[in-house]
C-alpha distance (Angstrom), angle and dihedral (degrees) to the residues before:
residue distance angle dihedral
X1 . . .
X2 3.81 . .
X3 3.75 117.6 .
X4 3.79 112.3 -130.3
X5 3.82 112.1 -144.6
X6 3.77 119.6 -130.8
X7 3.80 126.1 -137.4
X8 3.80 127.0 -147.9
X9 3.78 116.0 -116.8
X10 3.81 118.9 -144.1
X11 3.82 89.6 -103.4
X12 3.79 92.6 58.0
X13 3.79 97.3 -102.5
X14 3.82 121.0 123.7
X15 3.81 126.5 -129.1
X16 3.84 127.1 -167.7
X17 3.80 108.8 -113.0
X18 3.81 92.0 -137.4
X19 3.77 123.2 50.2
X20 3.78 143.0 161.4
X21 3.79 119.8 -104.3
X22 3.81 124.1 -151.3
X23 3.81 100.1 -167.6
X24 3.85 110.6 143.6
X25 3.83 92.4 4.9
X26 3.82 107.7 137.3
X27 3.80 111.2 -110.4
X28 3.83 89.1 -123.1
X29 3.82 91.3 56.3
X30 3.81 98.8 40.4
X31 3.81 99.5 87.5
X32 3.79 92.6 52.9
X33 3.84 92.5 45.5
X34 3.81 91.8 49.9
X35 3.79 92.6 46.2
X36 3.83 89.7 51.6
X37 3.80 92.3 48.2
X38 3.78 91.8 51.1
X39 3.81 90.8 48.0
X40 3.81 88.4 55.4
X41 3.80 90.3 51.4
X42 3.80 107.8 -94.5
X43 3.79 112.8 144.3
X44 3.81 100.7 176.7
X45 3.81 121.9 72.7
X46 3.81 123.5 -174.2
X47 3.80 119.6 -157.9
X48 3.80 138.5 148.2
X49 3.79 140.6 -154.3
X50 3.82 90.0 -112.7
X51 3.81 91.6 56.4
X52 3.86 88.8 64.6
X53 3.77 91.5 -145.9
X54 3.82 104.5 98.1
X55 3.80 90.6 113.2
X56 3.79 89.8 56.8
X57 3.79 91.1 50.8
X58 3.79 91.6 54.8
X59 3.80 91.5 45.0
X60 3.81 92.4 48.7
X61 3.79 91.1 53.7
X62 3.78 91.2 50.0
X63 3.81 92.1 45.9
X64 3.81 91.0 51.3
X65 3.80 90.7 57.0
X66 3.81 90.9 -131.8
X67 3.76 118.3 148.1
X68 3.81 108.8 -103.7
X69 3.83 89.7 -132.7
X70 3.81 89.4 60.4
X71 3.83 95.3 58.6
X72 3.82 122.8 74.8
X73 3.80 106.8 -145.2
X74 3.81 124.4 -168.6
X75 3.82 127.1 -171.3
X76 3.80 132.6 172.0
X77 3.78 138.4 -140.0
X78 3.78 116.7 -100.7
X79 3.82 113.1 -115.2
X80 3.79 90.6 -122.5
X81 3.80 94.5 62.7
X82 3.76 107.5 58.1
X83 3.83 95.3 121.6
X84 3.84 106.4 98.3
X85 3.79 97.7 -115.6
X86 3.84 90.6 44.6
X87 3.82 90.1 49.8
X88 3.80 90.9 51.4
X89 3.83 91.7 51.6
X90 3.80 91.7 44.8
X91 3.77 92.4 51.9
X92 3.81 90.4 49.7
X93 3.79 88.0 53.3
X94 3.81 92.1 49.8
X95 3.81 90.2 56.9
X96 3.80 91.1 44.8
X97 3.81 93.0 51.6
X98 3.81 93.0 46.1
X99 3.81 89.8 42.3
X100 3.81 88.5 -136.1
X101 3.78 132.3 132.2
X102 3.78 90.9 -139.2
X103 3.77 145.5 3.9
X104 3.77 122.9 -133.4
X105 3.79 93.5 -136.1
X106 3.79 133.5 11.6
X107 3.78 122.1 -171.8
X108 3.80 140.8 -169.4
X109 3.78 97.4 -117.6
X110 3.83 97.6 -150.6
X111 3.83 131.5 1.6
X112 3.84 93.4 -136.4
X113 3.82 93.4 -161.4
X114 3.85 92.8 -179.8
X115 3.81 92.4 55.3
X116 3.81 134.7 62.5
X117 3.80 89.2 31.2
X118 3.79 87.4 -66.1
X119 3.80 91.3 -66.8
X120 3.79 112.2 140.9
X121 3.81 90.2 138.3
X122 3.81 94.7 79.3
X123 3.80 87.3 48.5
X124 3.78 89.8 54.7
X125 3.82 91.3 48.0
X126 3.79 88.5 54.2
X127 3.82 92.1 55.0
X128 3.80 89.0 56.2
X129 3.79 87.9 64.8
X130 3.81 89.8 62.6
X131 3.80 90.3 57.3
X132 3.78 91.6 47.0
X133 3.79 92.5 54.6
X134 3.83 92.7 43.7
X135 3.78 97.7 -117.2
X136 3.82 92.4 113.3
X137 3.75 116.2 41.4
X138 3.78 92.1 -163.4
X139 3.83 137.1 4.4
X140 3.76 133.7 -152.8
X141 3.73 146.3 149.0
X142 3.77 140.4 -102.8
X143 3.81 130.1 -145.9
X144 3.79 93.4 4.1
X145 3.78 116.3 158.4
X146 3.83 121.0 -144.7
X147 3.82 93.6 -93.7
X148 3.82 90.5 49.9
X149 3.77 91.5 52.9
X150 3.76 93.2 45.5
X151 3.77 92.1 50.4
X152 3.80 98.8 51.2
X153 3.80 92.6 45.3
X154 3.80 92.1 46.9
X155 3.81 95.3 46.8
X156 3.83 99.1 40.1
X157 3.77 106.9 22.3
X158 3.81 88.0 -134.9
X159 3.82 115.4 121.6
X160 3.81 118.7 -152.0
X161 3.78 115.8 -121.4
X162 3.83 93.5 -139.4
X163 3.78 141.9 12.4
X164 3.79 111.9 -153.1
X165 3.80 108.7 -156.1
X166 3.77 141.1 162.0
X167 3.76 104.5 -87.0
X168 3.81 133.3 160.9
X169 3.83 137.7 128.2
X170 3.82 93.0 -79.1
X171 3.83 91.9 49.1
X172 3.80 112.5 28.5
X173 3.81 90.9 172.1
X174 3.78 90.5 -149.5
X175 3.81 97.9 173.8
X176 3.81 93.0 57.6
X177 3.76 91.8 39.9
X178 3.81 93.8 51.3
X179 3.82 92.3 45.4
X180 3.77 89.2 52.4
X181 3.78 92.0 50.9
X182 3.81 90.9 47.5
X183 3.79 89.1 60.5
X184 3.81 93.5 43.3
X185 3.81 90.9 -107.4
X186 3.82 120.1 147.3
X187 3.77 117.9 -127.9
X188 3.81 122.5 -127.9
X189 3.81 119.6 -166.6
X190 3.79 124.6 -138.0
X191 3.81 119.6 -172.3
X192 3.83 87.8 23.9
X193 3.80 94.4 175.8
X194 3.80 95.7 37.4
X195 3.81 91.7 -106.0
X196 3.78 88.0 -58.6
X197 3.77 93.4 -49.0
X198 3.77 95.1 123.9
X199 3.81 97.2 51.2
X200 3.82 94.3 93.8
X201 3.84 96.0 39.7
X202 3.79 111.2 132.1
X203 3.80 95.8 -141.9
X204 3.79 93.6 50.0
X205 3.79 90.3 43.7
X206 3.77 91.9 56.5
X207 3.78 92.3 49.2
X208 3.82 89.8 48.3
X209 3.80 91.5 50.6
X210 3.78 91.1 50.4
X211 3.78 90.9 56.0
X212 3.80 98.6 36.1
X213 3.83 88.8 -117.9
X214 3.78 136.9 120.8
X215 3.80 123.4 -98.4
X216 3.81 88.9 -113.2
X217 3.81 92.0 54.1
X218 3.79 92.1 48.4
X219 3.80 92.4 49.0
X220 3.78 93.1 48.3
X221 3.81 88.8 47.5
X222 3.82 88.4 52.7
X223 3.78 88.9 57.7
X224 3.79 91.2 48.9
X225 3.78 94.6 48.3
X226 3.80 90.5 52.4
X227 3.81 88.3 56.5
X228 3.82 97.8 -109.8
X229 3.79 128.5 135.1
X230 3.79 116.9 -118.1
X231 3.84 134.7 -174.6
X232 3.81 114.1 -175.9
X233 3.80 119.9 -165.0
X234 3.78 129.4 -136.1
X235 3.79 137.0 152.3
X236 3.82 92.9 -152.9
X237 3.78 121.7 86.0
X238 3.81 94.8 -144.9
X239 3.84 90.8 54.5
X240 3.81 91.4 45.5
X241 3.81 88.3 53.8
X242 3.78 91.1 47.1
X243 3.81 91.3 50.9
X244 3.79 90.0 48.9
X245 3.83 94.4 53.7
X246 3.82 97.3 81.8
X247 3.74 104.6 111.8
X248 3.80 104.4 68.6
X249 3.83 95.9 68.8
X250 3.80 137.4 43.5
X251 3.80 135.6 -152.8
X252 3.78 121.5 -128.8
X253 3.78 119.1 -114.2
X254 3.82 88.9 -109.7
X255 3.82 90.5 53.3
X256 3.78 92.2 50.5
X257 3.80 89.6 48.8
X258 3.83 92.5 48.4
X259 3.82 91.3 52.2
X260 3.79 91.8 45.8
X261 3.82 89.2 52.3
X262 3.81 89.4 64.5
X263 3.83 88.7 77.8
X264 3.80 112.2 130.8
X265 3.79 96.4 -172.2
X266 3.78 117.0 -138.2
X267 3.83 90.3 -12.6
X268 3.79 88.4 66.7
X269 3.78 95.0 57.6
X270 3.82 112.0 114.7
X271 3.82 99.1 -178.2
X272 3.81 135.8 50.1
X273 3.78 123.5 -59.9
X274 3.82 108.4 -111.1
X275 3.80 91.2 -141.6
X276 3.79 91.4 66.1
X277 3.78 106.5 18.9
X278 3.82 108.4 121.7
X279 3.78 105.5 164.0
X280 3.81 118.2 152.5
X281 3.81 116.7 -176.5
X282 3.77 113.3 -121.2
């Protein structure tokens, strides 16, 4: 079994560099998917309130018979609950659905700068309460642009541990990545293979052939070699196993550079732009 390295967060906690994501996994299928991932060896699960499958994550961990302390669990605040009192209630509900006393990491899912009078700072202050009372071991953000990061750090003095952003070879999101690093914030990648868009790329295909690996493995390894945290999603055990097998090969510096050069800038983005995204679940 591959050994997944851990990385130190800026608050002293450690996070596995590879995890298993449950975005768009049906709530009825989540427990089985998580149990399978844990059986393969994953020890980092990434969920969110908006995914509506937190209960399945908790159940999958219990079904797997893995000690809760051995699994790093992340969830994220629903966009509809940025007001402080709403955020407190939503966090209580996250713990209730998971049936946990704590989460390892809790994130603001989106900054929503065009909503809530542009105030995501009070939301961030509210998350600090969950660390103070021990119910969140670490806190961070997701989809925060450089100016969003600068603002919360400047106004609260509290630096997020991670910034989870869209990041893949066609959209390397360098401005957000560099701003995160400037603050000592680790970068987590969502949509790490561009929703499958990179699987037929000629450059990645050549690198994969040179290593006897799949394009997905090579791309995930590219993320790892750049020092980022990644958590691919799959419902199929063979693909979960494939995604887990990243730590018995390495890319050359030239290969990493060639994959990075595939960046298309804003044209490569597959998801919403955080500067304008204003989705509130009904």
